[in-house]
PyMOL Python script that loads the backbone (N, CA, C, O; Angstrom):
from pymol import cmd

cmd.read_pdbstr("""\
ATOM      1  N   MET A   1      10.862 -10.097 -19.664  1.00  0.00           N
ATOM      2  CA  MET A   1      10.502 -10.407 -18.390  1.00  0.00           C
ATOM      3  C   MET A   1       8.858 -10.783 -18.226  1.00  0.00           C
ATOM      4  O   MET A   1       8.381 -11.712 -17.575  1.00  0.00           O
ATOM      5  N   ASN A   2       8.254  -9.916 -18.905  1.00  0.00           N
ATOM      6  CA  ASN A   2       6.613 -10.411 -18.963  1.00  0.00           C
ATOM      7  C   ASN A   2       6.145 -11.824 -19.470  1.00  0.00           C
ATOM      8  O   ASN A   2       5.035 -12.332 -19.317  1.00  0.00           O
ATOM      9  N   TYR A   3       7.230 -12.336 -20.100  1.00  0.00           N
ATOM     10  CA  TYR A   3       6.903 -13.707 -20.979  1.00  0.00           C
ATOM     11  C   TYR A   3       6.861 -14.701 -19.610  1.00  0.00           C
ATOM     12  O   TYR A   3       5.938 -15.476 -19.362  1.00  0.00           O
ATOM     13  N   TYR A   4       8.285 -14.470 -18.623  1.00  0.00           N
ATOM     14  CA  TYR A   4       8.408 -15.110 -17.681  1.00  0.00           C
ATOM     15  C   TYR A   4       7.184 -15.187 -16.361  1.00  0.00           C
ATOM     16  O   TYR A   4       6.898 -16.125 -15.617  1.00  0.00           O
ATOM     17  N   LYS A   5       6.772 -14.146 -16.424  1.00  0.00           N
ATOM     18  CA  LYS A   5       5.838 -13.653 -15.490  1.00  0.00           C
ATOM     19  C   LYS A   5       4.547 -14.697 -15.855  1.00  0.00           C
ATOM     20  O   LYS A   5       4.065 -15.416 -14.979  1.00  0.00           O
ATOM     21  N   GLY A   6       4.142 -14.693 -16.985  1.00  0.00           N
ATOM     22  CA  GLY A   6       2.970 -15.358 -17.761  1.00  0.00           C
ATOM     23  C   GLY A   6       2.993 -16.689 -17.539  1.00  0.00           C
ATOM     24  O   GLY A   6       2.031 -17.420 -17.301  1.00  0.00           O
ATOM     25  N   LEU A   7       4.525 -17.065 -17.657  1.00  0.00           N
ATOM     26  CA  LEU A   7       4.623 -18.631 -17.550  1.00  0.00           C
ATOM     27  C   LEU A   7       4.319 -19.353 -16.496  1.00  0.00           C
ATOM     28  O   LEU A   7       3.570 -20.309 -16.297  1.00  0.00           O
ATOM     29  N   ALA A   8       5.334 -18.464 -15.592  1.00  0.00           N
ATOM     30  CA  ALA A   8       4.948 -18.436 -13.921  1.00  0.00           C
ATOM     31  C   ALA A   8       3.489 -18.696 -13.403  1.00  0.00           C
ATOM     32  O   ALA A   8       3.206 -19.638 -12.662  1.00  0.00           O
ATOM     33  N   LEU A   9       2.659 -17.839 -13.831  1.00  0.00           N
ATOM     34  CA  LEU A   9       1.601 -17.748 -13.529  1.00  0.00           C
ATOM     35  C   LEU A   9       0.692 -19.125 -14.096  1.00  0.00           C
ATOM     36  O   LEU A   9      -0.039 -19.775 -13.348  1.00  0.00           O
ATOM     37  N   PHE A  10       0.862 -19.386 -15.353  1.00  0.00           N
ATOM     38  CA  PHE A  10       0.613 -20.579 -15.974  1.00  0.00           C
ATOM     39  C   PHE A  10       0.906 -21.864 -15.007  1.00  0.00           C
ATOM     40  O   PHE A  10       0.114 -22.750 -14.685  1.00  0.00           O
ATOM     41  N   ALA A  11       2.133 -21.721 -14.678  1.00  0.00           N
ATOM     42  CA  ALA A  11       2.601 -22.893 -13.998  1.00  0.00           C
ATOM     43  C   ALA A  11       1.839 -23.340 -12.777  1.00  0.00           C
ATOM     44  O   ALA A  11       1.468 -24.476 -12.482  1.00  0.00           O
ATOM     45  N   GLY A  12       1.646 -21.897 -11.960  1.00  0.00           N
ATOM     46  CA  GLY A  12       1.508 -21.689 -10.631  1.00  0.00           C
ATOM     47  C   GLY A  12      -0.209 -22.394 -10.811  1.00  0.00           C
ATOM     48  O   GLY A  12      -0.611 -23.336 -10.128  1.00  0.00           O
ATOM     49  N   GLY A  13      -0.994 -21.720 -11.823  1.00  0.00           N
ATOM     50  CA  GLY A  13      -2.484 -22.195 -12.068  1.00  0.00           C
ATOM     51  C   GLY A  13      -2.736 -23.735 -12.305  1.00  0.00           C
ATOM     52  O   GLY A  13      -3.841 -24.251 -12.136  1.00  0.00           O
ATOM     53  N   VAL A  14      -1.575 -24.446 -12.726  1.00  0.00           N
ATOM     54  CA  VAL A  14      -1.836 -25.819 -13.162  1.00  0.00           C
ATOM     55  C   VAL A  14      -1.274 -26.389 -11.962  1.00  0.00           C
ATOM     56  O   VAL A  14      -1.830 -27.477 -11.818  1.00  0.00           O
ATOM     57  N   LEU A  15      -0.617 -26.235 -11.220  1.00  0.00           N
ATOM     58  CA  LEU A  15      -0.078 -26.776  -9.920  1.00  0.00           C
ATOM     59  C   LEU A  15      -1.265 -26.683  -8.874  1.00  0.00           C
ATOM     60  O   LEU A  15      -1.669 -27.577  -8.130  1.00  0.00           O
ATOM     61  N   PHE A  16      -1.709 -25.425  -8.994  1.00  0.00           N
ATOM     62  CA  PHE A  16      -3.020 -25.160  -7.981  1.00  0.00           C
ATOM     63  C   PHE A  16      -4.291 -25.921  -8.475  1.00  0.00           C
ATOM     64  O   PHE A  16      -5.078 -26.355  -7.634  1.00  0.00           O
ATOM     65  N   GLY A  17      -4.494 -26.080  -9.664  1.00  0.00           N
ATOM     66  CA  GLY A  17      -5.498 -26.893 -10.312  1.00  0.00           C
ATOM     67  C   GLY A  17      -5.620 -28.259 -10.026  1.00  0.00           C
ATOM     68  O   GLY A  17      -6.672 -28.855  -9.795  1.00  0.00           O
ATOM     69  N   SER A  18      -4.190 -28.845 -10.063  1.00  0.00           N
ATOM     70  CA  SER A  18      -4.071 -30.340  -9.621  1.00  0.00           C
ATOM     71  C   SER A  18      -4.086 -30.313  -8.442  1.00  0.00           C
ATOM     72  O   SER A  18      -4.928 -31.132  -8.071  1.00  0.00           O
ATOM     73  N   ALA A  19      -3.634 -29.838  -7.627  1.00  0.00           N
ATOM     74  CA  ALA A  19      -4.011 -29.936  -6.208  1.00  0.00           C
ATOM     75  C   ALA A  19      -5.521 -29.779  -5.801  1.00  0.00           C
ATOM     76  O   ALA A  19      -6.098 -30.450  -4.945  1.00  0.00           O
ATOM     77  N   GLY A  20      -6.036 -28.816  -6.535  1.00  0.00           N
ATOM     78  CA  GLY A  20      -7.498 -28.883  -6.155  1.00  0.00           C
ATOM     79  C   GLY A  20      -8.394 -29.825  -6.346  1.00  0.00           C
ATOM     80  O   GLY A  20      -9.355 -30.067  -5.616  1.00  0.00           O
ATOM     81  N   ILE A  21      -7.938 -30.640  -7.827  1.00  0.00           N
ATOM     82  CA  ILE A  21      -8.566 -31.717  -8.211  1.00  0.00           C
ATOM     83  C   ILE A  21      -8.461 -32.552  -7.115  1.00  0.00           C
ATOM     84  O   ILE A  21      -9.499 -33.021  -6.648  1.00  0.00           O
ATOM     85  N   LYS A  22      -7.227 -32.862  -6.545  1.00  0.00           N
ATOM     86  CA  LYS A  22      -6.905 -34.065  -5.619  1.00  0.00           C
ATOM     87  C   LYS A  22      -7.618 -33.549  -4.215  1.00  0.00           C
ATOM     88  O   LYS A  22      -8.133 -34.369  -3.456  1.00  0.00           O
ATOM     89  N   LEU A  23      -7.613 -32.446  -3.988  1.00  0.00           N
ATOM     90  CA  LEU A  23      -8.379 -32.092  -2.909  1.00  0.00           C
ATOM     91  C   LEU A  23      -9.890 -32.382  -2.655  1.00  0.00           C
ATOM     92  O   LEU A  23     -10.446 -32.682  -1.598  1.00  0.00           O
ATOM     93  N   LEU A  24     -10.448 -32.199  -4.002  1.00  0.00           N
ATOM     94  CA  LEU A  24     -11.953 -32.216  -4.266  1.00  0.00           C
ATOM     95  C   LEU A  24     -12.476 -33.773  -4.619  1.00  0.00           C
ATOM     96  O   LEU A  24     -13.647 -34.154  -4.600  1.00  0.00           O
ATOM     97  N   SER A  25     -11.341 -34.531  -4.931  1.00  0.00           N
ATOM     98  CA  SER A  25     -11.737 -35.930  -4.929  1.00  0.00           C
ATOM     99  C   SER A  25     -11.141 -36.897  -3.921  1.00  0.00           C
ATOM    100  O   SER A  25     -10.950 -38.086  -4.177  1.00  0.00           O
ATOM    101  N   SER A  26     -10.798 -36.198  -2.517  1.00  0.00           N
ATOM    102  CA  SER A  26     -10.315 -37.081  -1.651  1.00  0.00           C
ATOM    103  C   SER A  26     -11.544 -37.457  -0.894  1.00  0.00           C
ATOM    104  O   SER A  26     -12.606 -36.958  -1.267  1.00  0.00           O
ATOM    105  N   LYS A  27     -11.535 -38.270   0.118  1.00  0.00           N
ATOM    106  CA  LYS A  27     -12.064 -39.145   1.338  1.00  0.00           C
ATOM    107  C   LYS A  27     -12.851 -38.203   1.850  1.00  0.00           C
ATOM    108  O   LYS A  27     -14.076 -38.232   1.736  1.00  0.00           O
ATOM    109  N   ASP A  28     -12.049 -37.077   2.598  1.00  0.00           N
ATOM    110  CA  ASP A  28     -12.799 -36.083   3.439  1.00  0.00           C
ATOM    111  C   ASP A  28     -13.663 -35.246   2.374  1.00  0.00           C
ATOM    112  O   ASP A  28     -14.767 -34.908   2.799  1.00  0.00           O
ATOM    113  N   ALA A  29     -13.397 -34.912   1.256  1.00  0.00           N
ATOM    114  CA  ALA A  29     -14.135 -34.091   0.401  1.00  0.00           C
ATOM    115  C   ALA A  29     -15.854 -34.771   0.424  1.00  0.00           C
ATOM    116  O   ALA A  29     -16.932 -34.227   0.664  1.00  0.00           O
ATOM    117  N   LYS A  30     -15.442 -36.350   0.013  1.00  0.00           N
ATOM    118  CA  LYS A  30     -16.628 -37.082  -0.416  1.00  0.00           C
ATOM    119  C   LYS A  30     -17.589 -36.916   0.647  1.00  0.00           C
ATOM    120  O   LYS A  30     -18.731 -36.494   0.467  1.00  0.00           O
ATOM    121  N   LYS A  31     -16.966 -37.351   2.064  1.00  0.00           N
ATOM    122  CA  LYS A  31     -17.835 -37.064   3.185  1.00  0.00           C
ATOM    123  C   LYS A  31     -18.482 -35.767   3.353  1.00  0.00           C
ATOM    124  O   LYS A  31     -19.662 -35.789   3.703  1.00  0.00           O
ATOM    125  N   VAL A  32     -17.829 -34.476   3.136  1.00  0.00           N
ATOM    126  CA  VAL A  32     -18.403 -33.305   3.190  1.00  0.00           C
ATOM    127  C   VAL A  32     -19.798 -33.300   2.074  1.00  0.00           C
ATOM    128  O   VAL A  32     -20.900 -32.777   2.245  1.00  0.00           O
ATOM    129  N   TYR A  33     -19.302 -34.051   0.949  1.00  0.00           N
ATOM    130  CA  TYR A  33     -20.510 -33.749  -0.271  1.00  0.00           C
ATOM    131  C   TYR A  33     -21.663 -34.633   0.463  1.00  0.00           C
ATOM    132  O   TYR A  33     -22.774 -34.176   0.734  1.00  0.00           O
ATOM    133  N   ILE A  34     -21.287 -35.833   0.719  1.00  0.00           N
ATOM    134  CA  ILE A  34     -22.544 -36.420   1.375  1.00  0.00           C
ATOM    135  C   ILE A  34     -23.329 -35.870   2.673  1.00  0.00           C
ATOM    136  O   ILE A  34     -24.506 -36.191   2.834  1.00  0.00           O
ATOM    137  N   HIS A  35     -22.636 -35.002   3.637  1.00  0.00           N
ATOM    138  CA  HIS A  35     -23.286 -34.454   4.227  1.00  0.00           C
ATOM    139  C   HIS A  35     -24.052 -33.365   3.970  1.00  0.00           C
ATOM    140  O   HIS A  35     -25.153 -33.116   4.461  1.00  0.00           O
ATOM    141  N   ALA A  36     -23.367 -32.649   3.096  1.00  0.00           N
ATOM    142  CA  ALA A  36     -24.371 -31.519   2.446  1.00  0.00           C
ATOM    143  C   ALA A  36     -25.350 -31.918   1.812  1.00  0.00           C
ATOM    144  O   ALA A  36     -26.367 -31.336   2.188  1.00  0.00           O
ATOM    145  N   THR A  37     -25.577 -32.844   0.801  1.00  0.00           N
ATOM    146  CA  THR A  37     -26.402 -33.690   0.550  1.00  0.00           C
ATOM    147  C   THR A  37     -27.596 -33.952   1.382  1.00  0.00           C
ATOM    148  O   THR A  37     -28.763 -33.580   1.256  1.00  0.00           O
ATOM    149  N   ALA A  38     -27.034 -34.650   2.221  1.00  0.00           N
ATOM    150  CA  ALA A  38     -27.922 -35.295   3.256  1.00  0.00           C
ATOM    151  C   ALA A  38     -28.660 -33.944   4.001  1.00  0.00           C
ATOM    152  O   ALA A  38     -29.788 -34.172   4.437  1.00  0.00           O
ATOM    153  N   ALA A  39     -28.261 -32.904   4.140  1.00  0.00           N
ATOM    154  CA  ALA A  39     -28.886 -31.708   4.787  1.00  0.00           C
ATOM    155  C   ALA A  39     -29.624 -31.063   3.713  1.00  0.00           C
ATOM    156  O   ALA A  39     -30.728 -30.597   3.995  1.00  0.00           O
ATOM    157  N   GLY A  40     -29.226 -30.975   2.637  1.00  0.00           N
ATOM    158  CA  GLY A  40     -30.523 -30.476   1.481  1.00  0.00           C
ATOM    159  C   GLY A  40     -31.582 -31.160   1.512  1.00  0.00           C
ATOM    160  O   GLY A  40     -32.679 -30.620   1.658  1.00  0.00           O
ATOM    161  N   LEU A  41     -31.410 -32.631   1.362  1.00  0.00           N
ATOM    162  CA  LEU A  41     -32.618 -33.457   1.554  1.00  0.00           C
ATOM    163  C   LEU A  41     -33.412 -33.451   2.645  1.00  0.00           C
ATOM    164  O   LEU A  41     -34.614 -33.604   2.429  1.00  0.00           O
ATOM    165  N   ARG A  42     -33.007 -33.296   3.910  1.00  0.00           N
ATOM    166  CA  ARG A  42     -33.718 -33.137   5.122  1.00  0.00           C
ATOM    167  C   ARG A  42     -34.284 -31.490   4.889  1.00  0.00           C
ATOM    168  O   ARG A  42     -35.499 -31.333   5.010  1.00  0.00           O
ATOM    169  N   MET A  43     -33.589 -30.491   4.621  1.00  0.00           N
ATOM    170  CA  MET A  43     -34.127 -29.204   4.156  1.00  0.00           C
ATOM    171  C   MET A  43     -35.589 -29.588   3.241  1.00  0.00           C
ATOM    172  O   MET A  43     -36.730 -29.445   3.681  1.00  0.00           O
ATOM    173  N   LYS A  44     -35.295 -30.005   2.133  1.00  0.00           N
ATOM    174  CA  LYS A  44     -36.417 -30.262   1.333  1.00  0.00           C
ATOM    175  C   LYS A  44     -37.805 -30.838   1.513  1.00  0.00           C
ATOM    176  O   LYS A  44     -38.909 -30.565   1.040  1.00  0.00           O
ATOM    177  N   ASP A  45     -37.230 -31.965   2.587  1.00  0.00           N
ATOM    178  CA  ASP A  45     -38.540 -32.655   3.289  1.00  0.00           C
ATOM    179  C   ASP A  45     -39.123 -31.779   3.927  1.00  0.00           C
ATOM    180  O   ASP A  45     -40.327 -31.597   3.750  1.00  0.00           O
ATOM    181  N   CYS A  46     -38.230 -30.860   5.025  1.00  0.00           N
ATOM    182  CA  CYS A  46     -38.956 -29.933   5.810  1.00  0.00           C
ATOM    183  C   CYS A  46     -39.745 -28.727   5.114  1.00  0.00           C
ATOM    184  O   CYS A  46     -40.688 -28.254   5.748  1.00  0.00           O
ATOM    185  N   VAL A  47     -39.414 -28.154   3.772  1.00  0.00           N
ATOM    186  CA  VAL A  47     -39.775 -27.364   3.035  1.00  0.00           C
ATOM    187  C   VAL A  47     -41.422 -27.945   2.445  1.00  0.00           C
ATOM    188  O   VAL A  47     -42.469 -27.302   2.373  1.00  0.00           O
ATOM    189  N   MET A  48     -41.154 -29.350   2.091  1.00  0.00           N
ATOM    190  CA  MET A  48     -42.555 -30.103   1.490  1.00  0.00           C
ATOM    191  C   MET A  48     -43.794 -30.157   2.500  1.00  0.00           C
ATOM    192  O   MET A  48     -44.996 -30.143   2.234  1.00  0.00           O
ATOM    193  N   GLU A  49     -43.068 -30.234   3.889  1.00  0.00           N
ATOM    194  CA  GLU A  49     -44.045 -30.639   5.140  1.00  0.00           C
ATOM    195  C   GLU A  49     -44.616 -29.113   5.236  1.00  0.00           C
ATOM    196  O   GLU A  49     -45.821 -29.030   4.997  1.00  0.00           O
ATOM    197  N   THR A  50     -44.052 -28.084   5.498  1.00  0.00           N
ATOM    198  CA  THR A  50     -44.350 -26.892   5.560  1.00  0.00           C
ATOM    199  C   THR A  50     -45.484 -26.387   4.296  1.00  0.00           C
ATOM    200  O   THR A  50     -46.561 -25.811   4.448  1.00  0.00           O
ATOM    201  N   ALA A  51     -44.965 -26.728   3.306  1.00  0.00           N
ATOM    202  CA  ALA A  51     -45.868 -26.480   2.237  1.00  0.00           C
ATOM    203  C   ALA A  51     -47.188 -27.064   2.137  1.00  0.00           C
ATOM    204  O   ALA A  51     -48.175 -26.409   1.805  1.00  0.00           O
ATOM    205  N   THR A  52     -47.212 -28.507   2.474  1.00  0.00           N
ATOM    206  CA  THR A  52     -48.217 -29.306   2.924  1.00  0.00           C
ATOM    207  C   THR A  52     -49.305 -28.567   4.078  1.00  0.00           C
ATOM    208  O   THR A  52     -50.522 -28.547   3.893  1.00  0.00           O
ATOM    209  N   HIS A  53     -48.852 -28.168   4.890  1.00  0.00           N
ATOM    210  CA  HIS A  53     -49.482 -27.576   6.203  1.00  0.00           C
ATOM    211  C   HIS A  53     -50.263 -26.260   5.478  1.00  0.00           C
ATOM    212  O   HIS A  53     -51.432 -25.903   5.628  1.00  0.00           O
ATOM    213  N   VAL A  54     -49.433 -25.799   4.822  1.00  0.00           N
ATOM    214  CA  VAL A  54     -49.948 -24.380   4.165  1.00  0.00           C
ATOM    215  C   VAL A  54     -50.999 -24.927   3.075  1.00  0.00           C
ATOM    216  O   VAL A  54     -52.060 -24.310   3.170  1.00  0.00           O
ATOM    217  N   GLN A  55     -51.005 -25.674   2.307  1.00  0.00           N
ATOM    218  CA  GLN A  55     -51.687 -25.949   1.453  1.00  0.00           C
ATOM    219  C   GLN A  55     -53.340 -26.447   2.243  1.00  0.00           C
ATOM    220  O   GLN A  55     -54.441 -26.027   1.886  1.00  0.00           O
ATOM    221  N   GLU A  56     -53.093 -27.334   3.254  1.00  0.00           N
ATOM    222  CA  GLU A  56     -53.991 -27.885   3.970  1.00  0.00           C
ATOM    223  C   GLU A  56     -54.788 -26.506   4.487  1.00  0.00           C
ATOM    224  O   GLU A  56     -56.012 -26.529   4.355  1.00  0.00           O
ATOM    225  N   ASN A  57     -54.274 -25.492   4.977  1.00  0.00           N
ATOM    226  CA  ASN A  57     -54.500 -24.860   5.757  1.00  0.00           C
ATOM    227  C   ASN A  57     -55.524 -23.653   4.867  1.00  0.00           C
ATOM    228  O   ASN A  57     -56.454 -23.014   5.359  1.00  0.00           O
ATOM    229  N   ALA A  58     -55.119 -23.600   3.715  1.00  0.00           N
ATOM    230  CA  ALA A  58     -55.718 -23.038   2.745  1.00  0.00           C
ATOM    231  C   ALA A  58     -56.997 -23.210   1.926  1.00  0.00           C
ATOM    232  O   ALA A  58     -57.753 -22.427   1.351  1.00  0.00           O
ATOM    233  N   ALA A  59     -56.941 -24.765   2.122  1.00  0.00           N
ATOM    234  CA  ALA A  59     -58.261 -25.367   1.708  1.00  0.00           C
ATOM    235  C   ALA A  59     -59.060 -25.466   2.811  1.00  0.00           C
ATOM    236  O   ALA A  59     -60.221 -25.747   2.517  1.00  0.00           O
ATOM    237  N   ASP A  60     -58.789 -25.298   4.277  1.00  0.00           N
ATOM    238  CA  ASP A  60     -59.864 -25.095   5.238  1.00  0.00           C
ATOM    239  C   ASP A  60     -60.400 -23.647   5.108  1.00  0.00           C
ATOM    240  O   ASP A  60     -61.599 -23.370   5.099  1.00  0.00           O
ATOM    241  N   ILE A  61     -59.117 -22.515   4.979  1.00  0.00           N
ATOM    242  CA  ILE A  61     -59.688 -21.313   4.837  1.00  0.00           C
ATOM    243  C   ILE A  61     -61.053 -21.232   3.613  1.00  0.00           C
ATOM    244  O   ILE A  61     -62.243 -20.950   3.748  1.00  0.00           O
ATOM    245  N   LEU A  62     -60.374 -21.553   2.628  1.00  0.00           N
ATOM    246  CA  LEU A  62     -61.333 -21.543   1.418  1.00  0.00           C
ATOM    247  C   LEU A  62     -62.662 -22.398   1.621  1.00  0.00           C
ATOM    248  O   LEU A  62     -63.584 -22.055   0.881  1.00  0.00           O
ATOM    249  N   ALA A  63     -62.880 -23.279   2.350  1.00  0.00           N
ATOM    250  CA  ALA A  63     -64.185 -24.124   2.651  1.00  0.00           C
ATOM    251  C   ALA A  63     -64.852 -23.296   3.728  1.00  0.00           C
ATOM    252  O   ALA A  63     -66.080 -23.362   3.796  1.00  0.00           O
ATOM    253  N   SER A  64     -64.232 -22.566   4.533  1.00  0.00           N
ATOM    254  CA  SER A  64     -65.065 -21.714   5.526  1.00  0.00           C
ATOM    255  C   SER A  64     -65.558 -20.418   4.858  1.00  0.00           C
ATOM    256  O   SER A  64     -66.628 -19.921   5.208  1.00  0.00           O
ATOM    257  N   ALA A  65     -64.707 -19.803   3.794  1.00  0.00           N
ATOM    258  CA  ALA A  65     -65.273 -18.619   3.337  1.00  0.00           C
ATOM    259  C   ALA A  65     -66.291 -19.206   2.517  1.00  0.00           C
ATOM    260  O   ALA A  65     -67.282 -18.504   2.717  1.00  0.00           O
ATOM    261  N   LYS A  66     -66.586 -20.102   1.711  1.00  0.00           N
ATOM    262  CA  LYS A  66     -67.452 -20.875   0.919  1.00  0.00           C
ATOM    263  C   LYS A  66     -68.683 -20.819   1.619  1.00  0.00           C
ATOM    264  O   LYS A  66     -69.752 -20.458   1.126  1.00  0.00           O
ATOM    265  N   ASP A  67     -68.443 -21.292   3.103  1.00  0.00           N
ATOM    266  CA  ASP A  67     -69.640 -21.646   3.922  1.00  0.00           C
ATOM    267  C   ASP A  67     -70.353 -20.348   4.471  1.00  0.00           C
ATOM    268  O   ASP A  67     -71.565 -20.171   4.599  1.00  0.00           O
ATOM    269  N   ILE A  68     -69.492 -19.626   4.716  1.00  0.00           N
ATOM    270  CA  ILE A  68     -69.856 -18.330   4.795  1.00  0.00           C
ATOM    271  C   ILE A  68     -70.765 -17.504   3.874  1.00  0.00           C
ATOM    272  O   ILE A  68     -71.733 -16.836   4.235  1.00  0.00           O
ATOM    273  N   ASN A  69     -70.284 -17.660   2.591  1.00  0.00           N
ATOM    274  CA  ASN A  69     -70.967 -16.876   1.555  1.00  0.00           C
ATOM    275  C   ASN A  69     -72.201 -17.798   1.437  1.00  0.00           C
ATOM    276  O   ASN A  69     -73.266 -17.234   1.688  1.00  0.00           O
ATOM    277  N   GLN A  70     -72.259 -18.924   1.151  1.00  0.00           N
ATOM    278  CA  GLN A  70     -73.706 -19.638   1.539  1.00  0.00           C
ATOM    279  C   GLN A  70     -74.652 -19.119   2.326  1.00  0.00           C
ATOM    280  O   GLN A  70     -75.781 -18.863   1.908  1.00  0.00           O
ATOM    281  N   ALA A  71     -74.286 -18.930   3.478  1.00  0.00           N
ATOM    282  CA  ALA A  71     -75.049 -18.776   4.570  1.00  0.00           C
ATOM    283  C   ALA A  71     -75.451 -17.561   4.457  1.00  0.00           C
ATOM    284  O   ALA A  71     -76.632 -17.358   4.738  1.00  0.00           O
ATOM    285  N   ARG A  72     -74.611 -16.408   4.020  1.00  0.00           N
ATOM    286  CA  ARG A  72     -75.184 -15.061   3.750  1.00  0.00           C
ATOM    287  C   ARG A  72     -75.892 -14.991   2.438  1.00  0.00           C
ATOM    288  O   ARG A  72     -76.418 -13.889   2.278  1.00  0.00           O
ATOM    289  N   MET A  73     -76.047 -15.720   1.573  1.00  0.00           N
ATOM    290  CA  MET A  73     -76.563 -15.493   0.247  1.00  0.00           C
ATOM    291  C   MET A  73     -78.148 -16.185   0.940  1.00  0.00           C
ATOM    292  O   MET A  73     -79.205 -15.627   0.648  1.00  0.00           O
ATOM    293  N   ALA A  74     -78.137 -17.169   1.667  1.00  0.00           N
ATOM    294  CA  ALA A  74     -79.392 -18.024   2.270  1.00  0.00           C
ATOM    295  C   ALA A  74     -80.307 -16.925   2.961  1.00  0.00           C
ATOM    296  O   ALA A  74     -81.513 -16.757   2.783  1.00  0.00           O
ATOM    297  N   GLN A  75     -79.382 -16.163   3.854  1.00  0.00           N
ATOM    298  CA  GLN A  75     -79.884 -14.940   4.576  1.00  0.00           C
ATOM    299  C   GLN A  75     -80.716 -13.871   3.706  1.00  0.00           C
ATOM    300  O   GLN A  75     -81.849 -13.425   3.884  1.00  0.00           O
ATOM    301  N   GLU A  76     -79.615 -13.576   2.551  1.00  0.00           N
ATOM    302  CA  GLU A  76     -80.219 -12.466   2.050  1.00  0.00           C
ATOM    303  C   GLU A  76     -81.398 -12.973   1.202  1.00  0.00           C
ATOM    304  O   GLU A  76     -82.160 -12.115   0.755  1.00  0.00           O
ATOM    305  N   GLU A  77     -81.632 -14.239   0.935  1.00  0.00           N
ATOM    306  CA  GLU A  77     -82.747 -14.441  -0.031  1.00  0.00           C
ATOM    307  C   GLU A  77     -84.187 -14.526   0.757  1.00  0.00           C
ATOM    308  O   GLU A  77     -85.349 -14.390   0.375  1.00  0.00           O
ATOM    309  N   GLU A  78     -83.524 -14.843   2.160  1.00  0.00           N
ATOM    310  CA  GLU A  78     -84.896 -15.016   3.473  1.00  0.00           C
ATOM    311  C   GLU A  78     -85.387 -13.615   3.376  1.00  0.00           C
ATOM    312  O   GLU A  78     -86.575 -13.333   3.217  1.00  0.00           O
ATOM    313  N   ILE A  79     -84.328 -12.663   3.489  1.00  0.00           N
ATOM    314  CA  ILE A  79     -85.164 -11.022   3.484  1.00  0.00           C
ATOM    315  C   ILE A  79     -85.731 -10.580   2.164  1.00  0.00           C
ATOM    316  O   ILE A  79     -86.627  -9.748   2.023  1.00  0.00           O
ATOM    317  N   MET A  80     -85.165 -11.170   1.308  1.00  0.00           N
ATOM    318  CA  MET A  80     -85.921 -10.580  -0.120  1.00  0.00           C
ATOM    319  C   MET A  80     -87.164 -11.263  -0.066  1.00  0.00           C
ATOM    320  O   MET A  80     -88.169 -10.552  -0.052  1.00  0.00           O
ATOM    321  N   GLU A  81     -87.311 -12.534  -0.032  1.00  0.00           N
ATOM    322  CA  GLU A  81     -88.887 -13.312   0.267  1.00  0.00           C
ATOM    323  C   GLU A  81     -89.511 -12.343   1.183  1.00  0.00           C
ATOM    324  O   GLU A  81     -90.524 -11.765   0.788  1.00  0.00           O
ATOM    325  N   ASP A  82     -89.050 -12.094   2.332  1.00  0.00           N
ATOM    326  CA  ASP A  82     -90.064 -11.690   3.507  1.00  0.00           C
ATOM    327  C   ASP A  82     -90.369  -9.933   2.931  1.00  0.00           C
ATOM    328  O   ASP A  82     -91.462  -9.379   3.047  1.00  0.00           O
ATOM    329  N   THR A  83     -89.285  -9.371   2.394  1.00  0.00           N
ATOM    330  CA  THR A  83     -89.737  -8.337   1.818  1.00  0.00           C
ATOM    331  C   THR A  83     -90.747  -8.134   0.700  1.00  0.00           C
ATOM    332  O   THR A  83     -91.398  -7.090   0.692  1.00  0.00           O
ATOM    333  N   SER A  84     -90.961  -9.211  -0.409  1.00  0.00           N
ATOM    334  CA  SER A  84     -91.832  -9.345  -1.140  1.00  0.00           C
ATOM    335  C   SER A  84     -92.893  -9.777  -0.636  1.00  0.00           C
ATOM    336  O   SER A  84     -93.849  -9.298  -1.247  1.00  0.00           O
ATOM    337  N   GLU A  85     -93.265 -10.582   0.342  1.00  0.00           N
ATOM    338  CA  GLU A  85     -94.185 -10.977   1.060  1.00  0.00           C
ATOM    339  C   GLU A  85     -95.054  -9.580   1.707  1.00  0.00           C
ATOM    340  O   GLU A  85     -96.253  -9.402   1.497  1.00  0.00           O
ATOM    341  N   THR A  86     -94.314  -8.787   2.405  1.00  0.00           N
ATOM    342  CA  THR A  86     -94.670  -7.791   3.224  1.00  0.00           C
ATOM    343  C   THR A  86     -95.296  -6.631   1.899  1.00  0.00           C
ATOM    344  O   THR A  86     -96.290  -5.930   2.088  1.00  0.00           O
ATOM    345  N   THR A  87     -94.630  -6.624   0.808  1.00  0.00           N
ATOM    346  CA  THR A  87     -94.811  -5.660  -0.149  1.00  0.00           C
ATOM    347  C   THR A  87     -96.359  -6.146  -0.940  1.00  0.00           C
ATOM    348  O   THR A  87     -97.193  -5.313  -1.294  1.00  0.00           O
ATOM    349  N   THR A  88     -96.509  -7.472  -1.102  1.00  0.00           N
ATOM    350  CA  THR A  88     -97.878  -8.022  -1.661  1.00  0.00           C
ATOM    351  C   THR A  88     -98.917  -8.024  -0.684  1.00  0.00           C
ATOM    352  O   THR A  88    -100.068  -7.758  -1.032  1.00  0.00           O
ATOM    353  N   SER A  89     -98.623  -8.311   0.574  1.00  0.00           N
ATOM    354  CA  SER A  89     -99.724  -8.054   1.624  1.00  0.00           C
ATOM    355  C   SER A  89    -100.249  -6.686   1.612  1.00  0.00           C
ATOM    356  O   SER A  89    -101.430  -6.361   1.491  1.00  0.00           O
ATOM    357  N   SER A  90     -99.369  -6.028   1.733  1.00  0.00           N
ATOM    358  CA  SER A  90     -99.763  -4.273   2.309  1.00  0.00           C
ATOM    359  C   SER A  90    -100.540  -3.985   1.095  1.00  0.00           C
ATOM    360  O   SER A  90    -101.629  -3.449   1.303  1.00  0.00           O
ATOM    361  N   GLU A  91    -100.182  -4.251  -0.276  1.00  0.00           N
ATOM    362  CA  GLU A  91    -100.905  -4.108  -1.649  1.00  0.00           C
ATOM    363  C   GLU A  91    -102.556  -4.395  -1.632  1.00  0.00           C
ATOM    364  O   GLU A  91    -103.386  -3.636  -2.135  1.00  0.00           O
ATOM    365  N   ALA A  92    -102.815  -5.492  -1.034  1.00  0.00           N
ATOM    366  CA  ALA A  92    -103.880  -6.058  -0.952  1.00  0.00           C
ATOM    367  C   ALA A  92    -104.976  -5.465  -0.001  1.00  0.00           C
ATOM    368  O   ALA A  92    -106.070  -6.021   0.102  1.00  0.00           O
TER     369      ALA A  92
END
""", "prot")
cmd.dss("prot")
cmd.show_as("cartoon", "prot")
cmd.util.cbc("prot")
cmd.orient("prot")
């Protein structure tokens, strides 16, 4: 009895597999694959556009941060020069 059950399951699997292959290679399935691939390409384009915007914003932020740090360093240098001039003039 167990032998027939295994044989029946095997035969059912072969039939289901054959039907599945025909279904997967049908014209309708091909249309689904094409539309899914087109949607994937559109999604890729959207992601790449978003990534480009993020990179541009990051570059702008980095440039602004560098400008702030340069201005701050220049300000600190002025303070140091003023302090050294005051110290020199008061010692004289």
